[in-house]
C-alpha positions in Angstrom: 0.0 0.0 0.0 1.2 3.5 -0.7 2.8 5.8 1.8 0.6 8.4 3.4 1.9 12.0 3.4 0.2 15.1 4.9 -0.4 16.4 1.4 -2.1 13.1 0.3 -4.1 13.1 3.5 -5.4 16.6 2.9 -6.3 15.7 -0.7 -8.2 12.6 0.4 -10.1 14.6 3.0 -11.0 17.2 0.4 -12.4 14.5 -2.0 -14.7 13.3 0.8 -15.4 16.8 2.0 -14.3 15.7 5.5 -13.0 18.0 8.2 -10.2 17.0 10.4 -12.8 15.9 13.0 -14.6 13.8 10.4 -11.4 11.9 9.6 -10.6 11.4 13.2 -14.0 10.0 13.9 -14.0 7.7 10.9 -10.4 6.5 11.6 -11.0 6.1 15.4 -8.2 8.4 16.4 -7.9 11.7 18.2 -8.5 15.0 16.4 -5.1 16.2 17.7 -3.4 13.2 16.1 -4.8 14.1 12.7 -3.9 17.8 13.2 -0.3 16.9 14.3 0.1 14.6 11.3 -1.0 17.2 8.8 1.1 19.9 10.4 4.3 17.9 11.0 4.1 14.6 9.1 4.5 12.8 12.4 2.4 9.7 13.1 2.9 6.1 13.9 2.5 3.5 11.2 -0.5 2.1 13.0 -2.2 5.6 12.9 -1.4 5.9 9.2 -2.9 2.5 8.5 -6.1 3.5 10.4 -6.4 6.7 8.3 -5.9 4.8 5.0 -8.4 2.2 6.1 -11.0 4.9 6.8 -10.4 6.4 3.3 -10.6 2.9 1.7 -13.9 2.2 3.4 -15.3 5.4 1.6 -13.8 4.7 -1.8 -10.6 6.7 -1.7 -7.2 5.2 -2.3 -3.8 6.7 -1.4 -1.6 6.2 -4.4 2.0 6.3 -5.4 3.0 7.6 -8.8 5.6 10.2 -9.4 4.3 11.7 -6.1 2.1 10.4 -3.4 -1.5 11.3 -3.8 -5.1 10.2 -3.6 -7.8 9.1 -6.0 -11.5 8.2 -5.9 -12.1 4.6 -6.8 -14.8 4.0 -9.4 -17.6 1.8 -8.3 -18.5 -0.8 -10.8 -22.2 -1.1 -11.5 -23.6 -4.5 -11.0 -25.5 -5.9 -14.0 
């Protein structure tokens, strides 16, 4: 799975129109933890995995290309 950067985190939050508090609630972590990560890039790997799991549950994937980023996953229609 791709590395989570503060920039990718903010991009993913924007795609979902989530506030820092929304992300904290969905990831099961403290608001201050999200704020610190976005400000300093400091977070444990366990915290980053919780954040990525919260995004994945809502159709957003953290990606690696030339730079780390985020993308909305397309939902396939069931026929």
